[in-house]
C-alpha positions, 0 to 999 in steps of 0.5 A: 906381537902374540904367538899363542897357539890358537889364534882368535879370528878378528872381530866380525868373523865367526867360526861355524863350530869353534873346533880344531882339527885333531892332533893325530900325526907324528914324525913318521906321518909328517915325513910321509906328507913331506915326501909325498908332496916332493916326490913327483914332477920334481924327480921325474921331470924337473931333473931332466929340465935342469940338465940342459942348462946345468950340463955336468954341473947338475949335481951342483945345482941340486946341492945349491937348490937344497941349500936354498930350500933348506933356508926356506924350510927352516923358516917355515919350520920355526914359524910352525913350531911357534904357531902350530896352526893350519894355514901356514904363512897365511896365519904367520903373516896375519900375526907377525906382519899384517892381516893384508900380508897374511891374505897375500901369502894365503892367496899366493899359496892357493893360486900356486898349488891349485895350478900344481894340483891341476898339472899333477892331475894332467900328468897322472892321467896322461901317464896312466893312459899311456901305461894302459894303452888308452887313446889320448882323446879318451885320456883327456877326460881323466884328469877331473876324474882323478882329482875327484877320486883323490879328493874323496880320499882326502875327505877322510882327513889326514889320519885316514889318508895316511895309509894311501899316502904311505903306499904311494910314497913307498911305491915311488921310492921303490921305482926310483931305487929300481931306476938307480940300480938299472941305470948303474948296471946298463951300458951307457947310451950313445952320446952319454959322454957329450956335454957342453961346459956349464955357465954361471947363468945356466947353473943359476937357471938349473938351480931355480928349476930344481928349487921348485922341486923341493918346495913340497916340504911346506905342506908339513907347516900348513898342517901344523894344527894336526901334528903332535908335539909340533914344536919338535915334530915339524922342524925334524920332519922338514929337515928329514924330508929335505935330506931324503929328497936331496939324497934321492935327487943326487942318486937319480941325477948321477945315475941318469948322467952316467946312463945318458949324459946331460944331453941325453937326460935333457932330450928325454923330456922332449922325447917323452913328449907333452903329457897332455898329448899322451906321452909314452913315458916320463923322462926317467922311464924313457931312458930305461926304454932306450937302454933296452930294459922295457919292463924296468921302464914300465915299473918306473913309469908306474912309479911316476904315475903313483908319485903324481897321485901322491902329490895330488893328494897332498896338494888337496890336503894342504890347499883345504887347510889354507881355505879353512884358515882363511874362512876362520878369519873371514877372508873367505866364506866362514863355511869353509872352516866347518869340520866334519863330525869327527873333527878330522877334516874341513870337508867343504874346504876339501871339496872346494880345493878338489873342484877348483883343481878339477876345473883347471885340469879340464883345460887339458893344457899344462901350460895354462897351469904353470904360467905363474905357479913358480912366481906365486910360490916364491912370493909365498916363501918371501912372506914366510921369511919376512915373518921370521924376521919379525920373531923375537930373538928368543923365539928363533931356533935358527940363525937369522941369516937363513931368513935373510938368505931365503928372502933375497933368494926368493925375490931374486928367483921370482923375477928370473922367470919370464916377464909374462909369468911374473906379470900374470902373477902380479895380476892374480895377486891384485885380483885377490886383494880386490876380492878381499876388499870387496868381500869385507865391504859386503860383510861390513867387516874390518878392512886393512 
């Protein structure tokens, strides 16, 4: 097993220029990437979705989800510290398991996060249209435009995108703090004390829903090639990101439960409507509106819009780095690995990431973007934990039990989704493996 920091492509695969991305991001920048990837639909929507099965136990579900996310996050962090390259578990799987396992991880990541990017674009356009009072029939054309604008920002590279990322994350944090303060000062809504007793099955379902809301920390690992002192920076950034997200989720959930109760919080996501239909506000903003604080609701809705823009930016950045890594190894066209003149951005990979997300967002239906995303991202992290189990003992920074916990949890949660979701995920994975077999055959390269 080799763990040199700059892996060479397999025989028959060529790099267009042989260059690497610049290491220009420190701990602060990595933390902003992590928070920008997490604070979106997770805090503004997923908590409301989890409130129905969890009831008053929603804070416990958040804690359990954070523990599970922490186990997976530490696995990703120690792998990125040992192998600080772009591509995340695509690279780790190639080196520690097999090229085929690495491809499966990369393909699952691309499927899950392209769907997430399209969904973020749909939500962003819908909420912005609602804030501006634009006809929903007009808003339906906005998602691909939003992807195009965010992709243009991502073309500048990680460092140049950092100012925009910081602005979006800062605005999101301010809107969430405003919600917490407002919910604490406003009188409780009628029916706030109503709640059904949580069940073990409901708690498990809620934990799975909230777990997905924590998984944005993986974006830090996929950009390991661009982080300064990655062996120290990445583990710290992952832990700080998860800790900050946990505190925010607990504060927001506790405030929402005090204001509306679990039934009111759960119904807010239904009352807010389907984003693709031109919803008036995301769930948290809806609660403030019902409590009689319209301008506070408007600010929180604006924060949700900016949060989705930040999620979209970080998804495009993360997706492009995986496309780039797969191009380097010849699993995708090698032109995807080409960098710009400054060595700060894989421009072709960024453009492809944006184009696919924009194309998927043109469906105008969120259900088409979410069908298999949970299954595919959990499969991705299962491979991540398998990679940790293949590390030498001296290379591990954390107890191996965490990797086992992450692996078992990912496999268990993956098949808790609907049969249609996991079956579609398996079909998409099979199509990806067929692509690899056919592409390697056309190129007359090595096949595994």
